[in-house]
mmCIF file of the N, C-alpha and C atoms, coordinates in Angstrom:
data_MODEL
# 
_entry.id   MODEL 
# 
loop_
_atom_site.group_PDB 
_atom_site.id 
_atom_site.type_symbol 
_atom_site.label_atom_id 
_atom_site.label_alt_id 
_atom_site.label_comp_id 
_atom_site.label_asym_id 
_atom_site.label_entity_id 
_atom_site.label_seq_id 
_atom_site.pdbx_PDB_ins_code 
_atom_site.Cartn_x 
_atom_site.Cartn_y 
_atom_site.Cartn_z 
_atom_site.occupancy 
_atom_site.B_iso_or_equiv 
_atom_site.pdbx_formal_charge 
_atom_site.auth_seq_id 
_atom_site.auth_comp_id 
_atom_site.auth_asym_id 
_atom_site.auth_atom_id 
_atom_site.pdbx_PDB_model_num 
ATOM 1   N N  . ASN A 1 1  ? 15.246 -2.082  25.901 1.00 0.00 ? 1  ASN A N  1 
ATOM 2   C CA . ASN A 1 1  ? 14.956 -1.261  27.000 1.00 0.00 ? 1  ASN A CA 1 
ATOM 3   C C  . ASN A 1 1  ? 16.129 -0.989  27.819 1.00 0.00 ? 1  ASN A C  1 
ATOM 4   N N  . ILE A 1 2  ? 16.940 0.030   27.958 1.00 0.00 ? 2  ILE A N  1 
ATOM 5   C CA . ILE A 1 2  ? 18.058 0.310   28.540 1.00 0.00 ? 2  ILE A CA 1 
ATOM 6   C C  . ILE A 1 2  ? 17.837 1.172   29.927 1.00 0.00 ? 2  ILE A C  1 
ATOM 7   N N  . ILE A 1 3  ? 18.299 0.458   30.793 1.00 0.00 ? 3  ILE A N  1 
ATOM 8   C CA . ILE A 1 3  ? 18.158 1.221   32.344 1.00 0.00 ? 3  ILE A CA 1 
ATOM 9   C C  . ILE A 1 3  ? 19.824 1.410   32.582 1.00 0.00 ? 3  ILE A C  1 
ATOM 10  N N  . VAL A 1 4  ? 19.789 2.726   33.220 1.00 0.00 ? 4  VAL A N  1 
ATOM 11  C CA . VAL A 1 4  ? 20.787 3.399   33.610 1.00 0.00 ? 4  VAL A CA 1 
ATOM 12  C C  . VAL A 1 4  ? 21.084 3.485   35.151 1.00 0.00 ? 4  VAL A C  1 
ATOM 13  N N  . VAL A 1 5  ? 22.130 2.940   35.629 1.00 0.00 ? 5  VAL A N  1 
ATOM 14  C CA . VAL A 1 5  ? 22.195 2.788   37.066 1.00 0.00 ? 5  VAL A CA 1 
ATOM 15  C C  . VAL A 1 5  ? 23.424 3.768   37.543 1.00 0.00 ? 5  VAL A C  1 
ATOM 16  N N  . MET A 1 6  ? 22.919 4.603   38.234 1.00 0.00 ? 6  MET A N  1 
ATOM 17  C CA . MET A 1 6  ? 23.995 5.725   38.730 1.00 0.00 ? 6  MET A CA 1 
ATOM 18  C C  . MET A 1 6  ? 23.566 6.240   39.983 1.00 0.00 ? 6  MET A C  1 
ATOM 19  N N  . THR A 1 7  ? 24.661 7.293   40.454 1.00 0.00 ? 7  THR A N  1 
ATOM 20  C CA . THR A 1 7  ? 24.199 8.169   41.794 1.00 0.00 ? 7  THR A CA 1 
ATOM 21  C C  . THR A 1 7  ? 23.587 9.130   41.420 1.00 0.00 ? 7  THR A C  1 
ATOM 22  N N  . HIS A 1 8  ? 22.603 9.762   42.146 1.00 0.00 ? 8  HIS A N  1 
ATOM 23  C CA . HIS A 1 8  ? 21.543 10.728  42.008 1.00 0.00 ? 8  HIS A CA 1 
ATOM 24  C C  . HIS A 1 8  ? 22.222 12.003  41.845 1.00 0.00 ? 8  HIS A C  1 
ATOM 25  N N  . ALA A 1 9  ? 23.303 12.468  42.558 1.00 0.00 ? 9  ALA A N  1 
ATOM 26  C CA . ALA A 1 9  ? 23.829 13.479  42.822 1.00 0.00 ? 9  ALA A CA 1 
ATOM 27  C C  . ALA A 1 9  ? 25.575 13.227  42.621 1.00 0.00 ? 9  ALA A C  1 
ATOM 28  N N  . ALA A 1 10 ? 26.110 14.397  42.141 1.00 0.00 ? 10 ALA A N  1 
ATOM 29  C CA . ALA A 1 10 ? 27.633 14.132  42.200 1.00 0.00 ? 10 ALA A CA 1 
ATOM 30  C C  . ALA A 1 10 ? 28.245 14.586  43.418 1.00 0.00 ? 10 ALA A C  1 
ATOM 31  N N  . LYS A 1 11 ? 29.663 14.235  43.936 1.00 0.00 ? 11 LYS A N  1 
ATOM 32  C CA . LYS A 1 11 ? 30.108 14.343  45.160 1.00 0.00 ? 11 LYS A CA 1 
ATOM 33  C C  . LYS A 1 11 ? 29.884 15.858  45.703 1.00 0.00 ? 11 LYS A C  1 
ATOM 34  N N  . ASN A 1 12 ? 29.755 16.603  44.954 1.00 0.00 ? 12 ASN A N  1 
ATOM 35  C CA . ASN A 1 12 ? 29.314 18.332  45.406 1.00 0.00 ? 12 ASN A CA 1 
ATOM 36  C C  . ASN A 1 12 ? 28.089 18.290  45.649 1.00 0.00 ? 12 ASN A C  1 
ATOM 37  N N  . GLY A 1 13 ? 27.009 17.462  45.469 1.00 0.00 ? 13 GLY A N  1 
ATOM 38  C CA . GLY A 1 13 ? 25.662 17.758  46.062 1.00 0.00 ? 13 GLY A CA 1 
ATOM 39  C C  . GLY A 1 13 ? 24.895 17.833  44.659 1.00 0.00 ? 13 GLY A C  1 
ATOM 40  N N  . GLU A 1 14 ? 25.370 18.384  43.345 1.00 0.00 ? 14 GLU A N  1 
ATOM 41  C CA . GLU A 1 14 ? 24.722 18.661  42.168 1.00 0.00 ? 14 GLU A CA 1 
ATOM 42  C C  . GLU A 1 14 ? 24.073 17.528  41.649 1.00 0.00 ? 14 GLU A C  1 
ATOM 43  N N  . SER A 1 15 ? 22.672 17.739  41.013 1.00 0.00 ? 15 SER A N  1 
ATOM 44  C CA . SER A 1 15 ? 21.839 16.650  40.686 1.00 0.00 ? 15 SER A CA 1 
ATOM 45  C C  . SER A 1 15 ? 22.633 16.387  39.071 1.00 0.00 ? 15 SER A C  1 
ATOM 46  N N  . LYS A 1 16 ? 22.917 15.036  39.044 1.00 0.00 ? 16 LYS A N  1 
ATOM 47  C CA . LYS A 1 16 ? 22.961 14.436  37.536 1.00 0.00 ? 16 LYS A CA 1 
ATOM 48  C C  . LYS A 1 16 ? 21.999 14.378  36.815 1.00 0.00 ? 16 LYS A C  1 
ATOM 49  N N  . LEU A 1 17 ? 20.706 14.527  37.285 1.00 0.00 ? 17 LEU A N  1 
ATOM 50  C CA . LEU A 1 17 ? 19.604 14.305  36.354 1.00 0.00 ? 17 LEU A CA 1 
ATOM 51  C C  . LEU A 1 17 ? 19.165 15.750  36.171 1.00 0.00 ? 17 LEU A C  1 
ATOM 52  N N  . LEU A 1 18 ? 19.534 16.228  34.858 1.00 0.00 ? 18 LEU A N  1 
ATOM 53  C CA . LEU A 1 18 ? 19.429 17.598  34.119 1.00 0.00 ? 18 LEU A CA 1 
ATOM 54  C C  . LEU A 1 18 ? 18.353 17.525  33.288 1.00 0.00 ? 18 LEU A C  1 
ATOM 55  N N  . PRO A 1 19 ? 17.869 18.833  33.025 1.00 0.00 ? 19 PRO A N  1 
ATOM 56  C CA . PRO A 1 19 ? 17.075 18.918  31.928 1.00 0.00 ? 19 PRO A CA 1 
ATOM 57  C C  . PRO A 1 19 ? 17.538 18.368  30.554 1.00 0.00 ? 19 PRO A C  1 
ATOM 58  N N  . ARG A 1 20 ? 18.517 18.661  30.067 1.00 0.00 ? 20 ARG A N  1 
ATOM 59  C CA . ARG A 1 20 ? 19.072 18.075  28.950 1.00 0.00 ? 20 ARG A CA 1 
ATOM 60  C C  . ARG A 1 20 ? 20.662 17.629  29.353 1.00 0.00 ? 20 ARG A C  1 
ATOM 61  N N  . CYS A 1 21 ? 20.864 16.503  28.318 1.00 0.00 ? 21 CYS A N  1 
ATOM 62  C CA . CYS A 1 21 ? 22.203 16.041  28.311 1.00 0.00 ? 21 CYS A CA 1 
ATOM 63  C C  . CYS A 1 21 ? 23.356 16.836  27.975 1.00 0.00 ? 21 CYS A C  1 
ATOM 64  N N  . THR A 1 22 ? 24.251 16.973  28.564 1.00 0.00 ? 22 THR A N  1 
ATOM 65  C CA . THR A 1 22 ? 25.305 18.362  28.444 1.00 0.00 ? 22 THR A CA 1 
ATOM 66  C C  . THR A 1 22 ? 26.655 17.229  27.740 1.00 0.00 ? 22 THR A C  1 
ATOM 67  N N  . LEU A 1 23 ? 26.458 16.091  27.618 1.00 0.00 ? 23 LEU A N  1 
ATOM 68  C CA . LEU A 1 23 ? 27.483 15.318  27.178 1.00 0.00 ? 23 LEU A CA 1 
ATOM 69  C C  . LEU A 1 23 ? 27.278 14.732  26.053 1.00 0.00 ? 23 LEU A C  1 
ATOM 70  N N  . PRO A 1 24 ? 28.009 14.551  24.934 1.00 0.00 ? 24 PRO A N  1 
ATOM 71  C CA . PRO A 1 24 ? 27.728 13.899  23.617 1.00 0.00 ? 24 PRO A CA 1 
ATOM 72  C C  . PRO A 1 24 ? 26.722 12.680  23.733 1.00 0.00 ? 24 PRO A C  1 
ATOM 73  N N  . LEU A 1 25 ? 26.028 12.581  22.786 1.00 0.00 ? 25 LEU A N  1 
ATOM 74  C CA . LEU A 1 25 ? 24.717 11.441  22.679 1.00 0.00 ? 25 LEU A CA 1 
ATOM 75  C C  . LEU A 1 25 ? 25.163 10.475  21.598 1.00 0.00 ? 25 LEU A C  1 
ATOM 76  N N  . THR A 1 26 ? 24.906 9.350   21.927 1.00 0.00 ? 26 THR A N  1 
ATOM 77  C CA . THR A 1 26 ? 25.359 8.188   21.017 1.00 0.00 ? 26 THR A CA 1 
ATOM 78  C C  . THR A 1 26 ? 24.071 7.149   21.151 1.00 0.00 ? 26 THR A C  1 
ATOM 79  N N  . GLY A 1 27 ? 23.063 7.455   21.543 1.00 0.00 ? 27 GLY A N  1 
ATOM 80  C CA . GLY A 1 27 ? 21.780 6.723   21.489 1.00 0.00 ? 27 GLY A CA 1 
ATOM 81  C C  . GLY A 1 27 ? 20.785 7.690   22.262 1.00 0.00 ? 27 GLY A C  1 
ATOM 82  N N  . ALA A 1 28 ? 20.444 8.809   21.553 1.00 0.00 ? 28 ALA A N  1 
ATOM 83  C CA . ALA A 1 28 ? 19.460 9.534   22.186 1.00 0.00 ? 28 ALA A CA 1 
ATOM 84  C C  . ALA A 1 28 ? 18.090 8.663   22.193 1.00 0.00 ? 28 ALA A C  1 
ATOM 85  N N  . GLY A 1 29 ? 17.522 9.261   22.986 1.00 0.00 ? 29 GLY A N  1 
ATOM 86  C CA . GLY A 1 29 ? 16.036 8.621   23.332 1.00 0.00 ? 29 GLY A CA 1 
ATOM 87  C C  . GLY A 1 29 ? 15.732 6.847   23.437 1.00 0.00 ? 29 GLY A C  1 
ATOM 88  N N  . CYS A 1 30 ? 16.906 6.528   24.052 1.00 0.00 ? 30 CYS A N  1 
ATOM 89  C CA . CYS A 1 30 ? 17.027 4.941   23.973 1.00 0.00 ? 30 CYS A CA 1 
ATOM 90  C C  . CYS A 1 30 ? 16.805 4.761   25.471 1.00 0.00 ? 30 CYS A C  1 
ATOM 91  N N  . ILE A 1 31 ? 17.152 5.649   26.658 1.00 0.00 ? 31 ILE A N  1 
ATOM 92  C CA . ILE A 1 31 ? 16.710 5.162   27.663 1.00 0.00 ? 31 ILE A CA 1 
ATOM 93  C C  . ILE A 1 31 ? 15.327 5.238   28.418 1.00 0.00 ? 31 ILE A C  1 
ATOM 94  N N  . ARG A 1 32 ? 14.917 4.418   28.944 1.00 0.00 ? 32 ARG A N  1 
ATOM 95  C CA . ARG A 1 32 ? 13.461 4.480   29.602 1.00 0.00 ? 32 ARG A CA 1 
ATOM 96  C C  . ARG A 1 32 ? 13.267 4.487   31.056 1.00 0.00 ? 32 ARG A C  1 
ATOM 97  N N  . ARG A 1 33 ? 14.379 4.067   31.711 1.00 0.00 ? 33 ARG A N  1 
ATOM 98  C CA . ARG A 1 33 ? 14.956 3.981   33.149 1.00 0.00 ? 33 ARG A CA 1 
ATOM 99  C C  . ARG A 1 33 ? 15.844 4.430   33.760 1.00 0.00 ? 33 ARG A C  1 
ATOM 100 N N  . VAL A 1 34 ? 15.900 4.980   34.957 1.00 0.00 ? 34 VAL A N  1 
ATOM 101 C CA . VAL A 1 34 ? 17.125 5.389   35.765 1.00 0.00 ? 34 VAL A CA 1 
ATOM 102 C C  . VAL A 1 34 ? 16.812 5.019   37.013 1.00 0.00 ? 34 VAL A C  1 
ATOM 103 N N  . LEU A 1 35 ? 18.049 4.142   37.599 1.00 0.00 ? 35 LEU A N  1 
ATOM 104 C CA . LEU A 1 35 ? 18.017 3.630   38.800 1.00 0.00 ? 35 LEU A CA 1 
ATOM 105 C C  . LEU A 1 35 ? 19.209 4.164   39.779 1.00 0.00 ? 35 LEU A C  1 
ATOM 106 N N  . THR A 1 36 ? 18.550 5.117   40.749 1.00 0.00 ? 36 THR A N  1 
ATOM 107 C CA . THR A 1 36 ? 19.825 5.765   41.594 1.00 0.00 ? 36 THR A CA 1 
ATOM 108 C C  . THR A 1 36 ? 19.975 5.196   42.752 1.00 0.00 ? 36 THR A C  1 
ATOM 109 N N  . ASP A 1 37 ? 20.833 5.779   43.680 1.00 0.00 ? 37 ASP A N  1 
ATOM 110 C CA . ASP A 1 37 ? 21.041 5.217   44.965 1.00 0.00 ? 37 ASP A CA 1 
ATOM 111 C C  . ASP A 1 37 ? 19.611 5.702   45.840 1.00 0.00 ? 37 ASP A C  1 
ATOM 112 N N  . LEU A 1 38 ? 18.812 6.999   45.145 1.00 0.00 ? 38 LEU A N  1 
ATOM 113 C CA . LEU A 1 38 ? 17.647 7.384   45.774 1.00 0.00 ? 38 LEU A CA 1 
ATOM 114 C C  . LEU A 1 38 ? 16.415 6.645   45.210 1.00 0.00 ? 38 LEU A C  1 
ATOM 115 N N  . ALA A 1 39 ? 16.337 6.711   43.945 1.00 0.00 ? 39 ALA A N  1 
ATOM 116 C CA . ALA A 1 39 ? 14.946 6.079   43.340 1.00 0.00 ? 39 ALA A CA 1 
ATOM 117 C C  . ALA A 1 39 ? 15.219 5.533   42.153 1.00 0.00 ? 39 ALA A C  1 
ATOM 118 N N  . LEU A 1 40 ? 13.844 4.969   41.791 1.00 0.00 ? 40 LEU A N  1 
ATOM 119 C CA . LEU A 1 40 ? 13.639 4.581   40.478 1.00 0.00 ? 40 LEU A CA 1 
ATOM 120 C C  . LEU A 1 40 ? 12.610 5.503   39.584 1.00 0.00 ? 40 LEU A C  1 
ATOM 121 N N  . LEU A 1 41 ? 13.305 6.051   38.280 1.00 0.00 ? 41 LEU A N  1 
ATOM 122 C CA . LEU A 1 41 ? 12.400 7.148   37.467 1.00 0.00 ? 41 LEU A CA 1 
ATOM 123 C C  . LEU A 1 41 ? 12.489 6.291   36.214 1.00 0.00 ? 41 LEU A C  1 
ATOM 124 N N  . GLU A 1 42 ? 11.245 6.817   35.632 1.00 0.00 ? 42 GLU A N  1 
ATOM 125 C CA . GLU A 1 42 ? 11.034 6.606   34.140 1.00 0.00 ? 42 GLU A CA 1 
ATOM 126 C C  . GLU A 1 42 ? 11.296 7.844   33.434 1.00 0.00 ? 42 GLU A C  1 
ATOM 127 N N  . ILE A 1 43 ? 11.524 7.669   32.187 1.00 0.00 ? 43 ILE A N  1 
ATOM 128 C CA . ILE A 1 43 ? 11.596 9.067   31.469 1.00 0.00 ? 43 ILE A CA 1 
ATOM 129 C C  . ILE A 1 43 ? 10.486 8.774   30.315 1.00 0.00 ? 43 ILE A C  1 
ATOM 130 N N  . GLU A 1 44 ? 9.637  9.852   30.430 1.00 0.00 ? 44 GLU A N  1 
ATOM 131 C CA . GLU A 1 44 ? 8.628  10.310  29.664 1.00 0.00 ? 44 GLU A CA 1 
ATOM 132 C C  . GLU A 1 44 ? 8.295  11.478  29.096 1.00 0.00 ? 44 GLU A C  1 
ATOM 133 N N  . ASP A 1 45 ? 8.672  11.684  27.956 1.00 0.00 ? 45 ASP A N  1 
ATOM 134 C CA . ASP A 1 45 ? 8.224  13.178  27.356 1.00 0.00 ? 45 ASP A CA 1 
ATOM 135 C C  . ASP A 1 45 ? 9.060  14.121  27.973 1.00 0.00 ? 45 ASP A C  1 
ATOM 136 N N  . GLY A 1 46 ? 10.513 14.081  27.793 1.00 0.00 ? 46 GLY A N  1 
ATOM 137 C CA . GLY A 1 46 ? 11.488 14.724  28.599 1.00 0.00 ? 46 GLY A CA 1 
ATOM 138 C C  . GLY A 1 46 ? 11.251 15.126  30.141 1.00 0.00 ? 46 GLY A C  1 
ATOM 139 N N  . ALA A 1 47 ? 10.423 14.258  30.892 1.00 0.00 ? 47 ALA A N  1 
ATOM 140 C CA . ALA A 1 47 ? 10.548 14.261  32.300 1.00 0.00 ? 47 ALA A CA 1 
ATOM 141 C C  . ALA A 1 47 ? 10.755 12.976  33.103 1.00 0.00 ? 47 ALA A C  1 
ATOM 142 N N  . PHE A 1 48 ? 11.205 12.899  34.120 1.00 0.00 ? 48 PHE A N  1 
ATOM 143 C CA . PHE A 1 48 ? 11.580 11.980  34.919 1.00 0.00 ? 48 PHE A CA 1 
ATOM 144 C C  . PHE A 1 48 ? 10.110 11.866  35.864 1.00 0.00 ? 48 PHE A C  1 
ATOM 145 N N  . ILE A 1 49 ? 9.737  10.503  35.849 1.00 0.00 ? 49 ILE A N  1 
ATOM 146 C CA . ILE A 1 49 ? 8.662  9.916   36.638 1.00 0.00 ? 49 ILE A CA 1 
ATOM 147 C C  . ILE A 1 49 ? 9.040  9.048   37.830 1.00 0.00 ? 49 ILE A C  1 
ATOM 148 N N  . LEU A 1 50 ? 8.689  9.780   38.834 1.00 0.00 ? 50 LEU A N  1 
ATOM 149 C CA . LEU A 1 50 ? 9.462  9.197   40.115 1.00 0.00 ? 50 LEU A CA 1 
ATOM 150 C C  . LEU A 1 50 ? 8.490  7.991   40.411 1.00 0.00 ? 50 LEU A C  1 
ATOM 151 N N  . ARG A 1 51 ? 8.844  6.603   40.311 1.00 0.00 ? 51 ARG A N  1 
ATOM 152 C CA . ARG A 1 51 ? 7.966  5.583   40.450 1.00 0.00 ? 51 ARG A CA 1 
ATOM 153 C C  . ARG A 1 51 ? 8.240  4.907   41.705 1.00 0.00 ? 51 ARG A C  1 
ATOM 154 N N  . GLU A 1 52 ? 9.527  4.882   42.289 1.00 0.00 ? 52 GLU A N  1 
ATOM 155 C CA . GLU A 1 52 ? 9.724  4.183   43.727 1.00 0.00 ? 52 GLU A CA 1 
ATOM 156 C C  . GLU A 1 52 ? 11.002 5.016   44.376 1.00 0.00 ? 52 GLU A C  1 
ATOM 157 N N  . TYR A 1 53 ? 11.113 5.054   45.483 1.00 0.00 ? 53 TYR A N  1 
ATOM 158 C CA . TYR A 1 53 ? 11.987 5.688   46.051 1.00 0.00 ? 53 TYR A CA 1 
ATOM 159 C C  . TYR A 1 53 ? 12.514 4.748   47.222 1.00 0.00 ? 53 TYR A C  1 
ATOM 160 N N  . ALA A 1 54 ? 14.078 4.998   47.679 1.00 0.00 ? 54 ALA A N  1 
ATOM 161 C CA . ALA A 1 54 ? 14.371 3.907   48.521 1.00 0.00 ? 54 ALA A CA 1 
ATOM 162 C C  . ALA A 1 54 ? 14.243 4.306   49.906 1.00 0.00 ? 54 ALA A C  1 
ATOM 163 N N  . PRO A 1 55 ? 14.363 3.170   50.717 1.00 0.00 ? 55 PRO A N  1 
ATOM 164 C CA . PRO A 1 55 ? 13.910 3.205   51.961 1.00 0.00 ? 55 PRO A CA 1 
ATOM 165 C C  . PRO A 1 55 ? 14.846 4.453   52.954 1.00 0.00 ? 55 PRO A C  1 
ATOM 166 N N  . GLY A 1 56 ? 13.992 4.867   53.563 1.00 0.00 ? 56 GLY A N  1 
ATOM 167 C CA . GLY A 1 56 ? 14.614 6.402   54.373 1.00 0.00 ? 56 GLY A CA 1 
ATOM 168 C C  . GLY A 1 56 ? 15.001 7.492   53.520 1.00 0.00 ? 56 GLY A C  1 
ATOM 169 N N  . VAL A 1 57 ? 14.523 7.547   52.561 1.00 0.00 ? 57 VAL A N  1 
ATOM 170 C CA . VAL A 1 57 ? 14.704 8.595   51.471 1.00 0.00 ? 57 VAL A CA 1 
ATOM 171 C C  . VAL A 1 57 ? 13.378 9.282   51.337 1.00 0.00 ? 57 VAL A C  1 
ATOM 172 N N  . SER A 1 58 ? 13.128 10.516  51.722 1.00 0.00 ? 58 SER A N  1 
ATOM 173 C CA . SER A 1 58 ? 11.870 11.296  51.181 1.00 0.00 ? 58 SER A CA 1 
ATOM 174 C C  . SER A 1 58 ? 11.807 11.640  49.686 1.00 0.00 ? 58 SER A C  1 
ATOM 175 N N  . ILE A 1 59 ? 10.545 11.643  49.531 1.00 0.00 ? 59 ILE A N  1 
ATOM 176 C CA . ILE A 1 59 ? 9.931  12.293  48.057 1.00 0.00 ? 59 ILE A CA 1 
ATOM 177 C C  . ILE A 1 59 ? 10.610 13.891  47.901 1.00 0.00 ? 59 ILE A C  1 
ATOM 178 N N  . ASP A 1 60 ? 10.766 14.617  48.962 1.00 0.00 ? 60 ASP A N  1 
ATOM 179 C CA . ASP A 1 60 ? 10.867 16.175  49.013 1.00 0.00 ? 60 ASP A CA 1 
ATOM 180 C C  . ASP A 1 60 ? 12.324 15.917  48.756 1.00 0.00 ? 60 ASP A C  1 
ATOM 181 N N  . ASP A 1 61 ? 13.488 15.018  49.154 1.00 0.00 ? 61 ASP A N  1 
ATOM 182 C CA . ASP A 1 61 ? 14.829 15.026  48.969 1.00 0.00 ? 61 ASP A CA 1 
ATOM 183 C C  . ASP A 1 61 ? 14.856 14.817  47.578 1.00 0.00 ? 61 ASP A C  1 
ATOM 184 N N  . ILE A 1 62 ? 14.305 13.602  46.919 1.00 0.00 ? 62 ILE A N  1 
ATOM 185 C CA . ILE A 1 62 ? 14.514 13.577  45.739 1.00 0.00 ? 62 ILE A CA 1 
ATOM 186 C C  . ILE A 1 62 ? 14.158 14.499  44.813 1.00 0.00 ? 62 ILE A C  1 
ATOM 187 N N  . VAL A 1 63 ? 12.938 15.044  44.651 1.00 0.00 ? 63 VAL A N  1 
ATOM 188 C CA . VAL A 1 63 ? 12.482 16.303  44.127 1.00 0.00 ? 63 VAL A CA 1 
ATOM 189 C C  . VAL A 1 63 ? 13.684 17.324  43.915 1.00 0.00 ? 63 VAL A C  1 
ATOM 190 N N  . SER A 1 64 ? 14.083 17.744  45.459 1.00 0.00 ? 64 SER A N  1 
ATOM 191 C CA . SER A 1 64 ? 15.266 18.845  45.266 1.00 0.00 ? 64 SER A CA 1 
ATOM 192 C C  . SER A 1 64 ? 16.246 18.416  44.674 1.00 0.00 ? 64 SER A C  1 
ATOM 193 N N  . LYS A 1 65 ? 16.806 17.063  44.771 1.00 0.00 ? 65 LYS A N  1 
ATOM 194 C CA . LYS A 1 65 ? 17.937 16.639  44.118 1.00 0.00 ? 65 LYS A CA 1 
ATOM 195 C C  . LYS A 1 65 ? 17.791 16.419  42.822 1.00 0.00 ? 65 LYS A C  1 
ATOM 196 N N  . THR A 1 66 ? 16.992 16.626  41.875 1.00 0.00 ? 66 THR A N  1 
ATOM 197 C CA . THR A 1 66 ? 16.641 16.358  40.722 1.00 0.00 ? 66 THR A CA 1 
ATOM 198 C C  . THR A 1 66 ? 16.491 17.684  39.925 1.00 0.00 ? 66 THR A C  1 
ATOM 199 N N  . ALA A 1 67 ? 17.473 18.176  38.953 1.00 0.00 ? 67 ALA A N  1 
ATOM 200 C CA . ALA A 1 67 ? 17.441 19.596  38.015 1.00 0.00 ? 67 ALA A CA 1 
ATOM 201 C C  . ALA A 1 67 ? 16.717 19.319  37.100 1.00 0.00 ? 67 ALA A C  1 
ATOM 202 N N  . GLY A 1 68 ? 16.045 18.113  36.481 1.00 0.00 ? 68 GLY A N  1 
ATOM 203 C CA . GLY A 1 68 ? 15.441 18.083  35.319 1.00 0.00 ? 68 GLY A CA 1 
ATOM 204 C C  . GLY A 1 68 ? 13.900 18.040  35.787 1.00 0.00 ? 68 GLY A C  1 
ATOM 205 N N  . LYS A 1 69 ? 12.992 18.051  34.926 1.00 0.00 ? 69 LYS A N  1 
ATOM 206 C CA . LYS A 1 69 ? 11.555 18.161  35.258 1.00 0.00 ? 69 LYS A CA 1 
ATOM 207 C C  . LYS A 1 69 ? 11.056 16.974  36.017 1.00 0.00 ? 69 LYS A C  1 
ATOM 208 N N  . ILE A 1 70 ? 10.522 16.812  37.079 1.00 0.00 ? 70 ILE A N  1 
ATOM 209 C CA . ILE A 1 70 ? 10.166 15.646  37.898 1.00 0.00 ? 70 ILE A CA 1 
ATOM 210 C C  . ILE A 1 70 ? 8.622  15.454  38.090 1.00 0.00 ? 70 ILE A C  1 
ATOM 211 N N  . ILE A 1 71 ? 7.903  14.409  37.843 1.00 0.00 ? 71 ILE A N  1 
ATOM 212 C CA . ILE A 1 71 ? 6.737  14.037  38.253 1.00 0.00 ? 71 ILE A CA 1 
ATOM 213 C C  . ILE A 1 71 ? 6.529  13.084  39.084 1.00 0.00 ? 71 ILE A C  1 
ATOM 214 N N  . VAL A 1 72 ? 5.903  13.403  40.213 1.00 0.00 ? 72 VAL A N  1 
ATOM 215 C CA . VAL A 1 72 ? 5.599  12.115  41.190 1.00 0.00 ? 72 VAL A CA 1 
ATOM 216 C C  . VAL A 1 72 ? 4.445  11.305  40.559 1.00 0.00 ? 72 VAL A C  1 
ATOM 217 N N  . ALA A 1 73 ? 4.649  10.113  40.575 1.00 0.00 ? 73 ALA A N  1 
ATOM 218 C CA . ALA A 1 73 ? 3.476  9.189   40.082 1.00 0.00 ? 73 ALA A CA 1 
ATOM 219 C C  . ALA A 1 73 ? 2.806  9.063   41.211 1.00 0.00 ? 73 ALA A C  1 
ATOM 220 N N  . ASP A 1 74 ? 1.410  9.170   40.849 1.00 0.00 ? 74 ASP A N  1 
ATOM 221 C CA . ASP A 1 74 ? 0.227  8.992   41.729 1.00 0.00 ? 74 ASP A CA 1 
ATOM 222 C C  . ASP A 1 74 ? 0.416  7.653   42.790 1.00 0.00 ? 74 ASP A C  1 
ATOM 223 N N  . ASP A 1 75 ? 0.898  6.495   42.114 1.00 0.00 ? 75 ASP A N  1 
ATOM 224 C CA . ASP A 1 75 ? 1.258  5.306   42.965 1.00 0.00 ? 75 ASP A CA 1 
ATOM 225 C C  . ASP A 1 75 ? 2.232  5.184   43.352 1.00 0.00 ? 75 ASP A C  1 
ATOM 226 N N  . VAL A 1 76 ? 3.318  6.120   43.488 1.00 0.00 ? 76 VAL A N  1 
ATOM 227 C CA . VAL A 1 76 ? 4.786  5.675   43.939 1.00 0.00 ? 76 VAL A CA 1 
ATOM 228 C C  . VAL A 1 76 ? 4.655  5.110   45.032 1.00 0.00 ? 76 VAL A C  1 
ATOM 229 N N  . ARG A 1 77 ? 5.737  4.305   45.371 1.00 0.00 ? 77 ARG A N  1 
ATOM 230 C CA . ARG A 1 77 ? 6.028  3.657   46.420 1.00 0.00 ? 77 ARG A CA 1 
ATOM 231 C C  . ARG A 1 77 ? 7.314  3.364   46.937 1.00 0.00 ? 77 ARG A C  1 
ATOM 232 N N  . GLU A 1 78 ? 7.425  3.050   48.288 1.00 0.00 ? 78 GLU A N  1 
ATOM 233 C CA . GLU A 1 78 ? 8.922  2.577   48.625 1.00 0.00 ? 78 GLU A CA 1 
ATOM 234 C C  . GLU A 1 78 ? 9.194  1.336   47.859 1.00 0.00 ? 78 GLU A C  1 
ATOM 235 N N  . MET A 1 79 ? 10.391 1.313   47.821 1.00 0.00 ? 79 MET A N  1 
ATOM 236 C CA . MET A 1 79 ? 11.255 0.138   46.971 1.00 0.00 ? 79 MET A CA 1 
ATOM 237 C C  . MET A 1 79 ? 11.253 -1.151  48.057 1.00 0.00 ? 79 MET A C  1 
ATOM 238 N N  . ARG A 1 80 ? 10.892 -2.361  47.365 1.00 0.00 ? 80 ARG A N  1 
ATOM 239 C CA . ARG A 1 80 ? 10.832 -3.315  48.381 1.00 0.00 ? 80 ARG A CA 1 
ATOM 240 C C  . ARG A 1 80 ? 12.052 -4.320  47.944 1.00 0.00 ? 80 ARG A C  1 
ATOM 241 N N  . PHE A 1 81 ? 12.734 -4.860  48.662 1.00 0.00 ? 81 PHE A N  1 
ATOM 242 C CA . PHE A 1 81 ? 13.811 -5.730  48.527 1.00 0.00 ? 81 PHE A CA 1 
ATOM 243 C C  . PHE A 1 81 ? 13.669 -7.225  49.415 1.00 0.00 ? 81 PHE A C  1 
ATOM 244 N N  . ASN A 1 82 ? 13.476 -8.195  48.453 1.00 0.00 ? 82 ASN A N  1 
ATOM 245 C CA . ASN A 1 82 ? 13.082 -9.678  48.907 1.00 0.00 ? 82 ASN A CA 1 
ATOM 246 C C  . ASN A 1 82 ? 14.479 -10.547 48.808 1.00 0.00 ? 82 ASN A C  1 
# 
């Protein structure tokens, strides 16, 4: 179970979550989750599934900053930090 931790967008504002990887792949298909500064997403069938969003971030912001296919889960919730 590999989790990638990264920023959601580049410094110029362009999404880093793309429809297809543009870099050479060494482990295609092994990443299941992506944690960004905005959200926790799972990867299923080539789409990002939005599971949790950071406090103060709207779902619309996340959708607009995601270039790849994104699906908002029915049970999406705000991240909790204890």
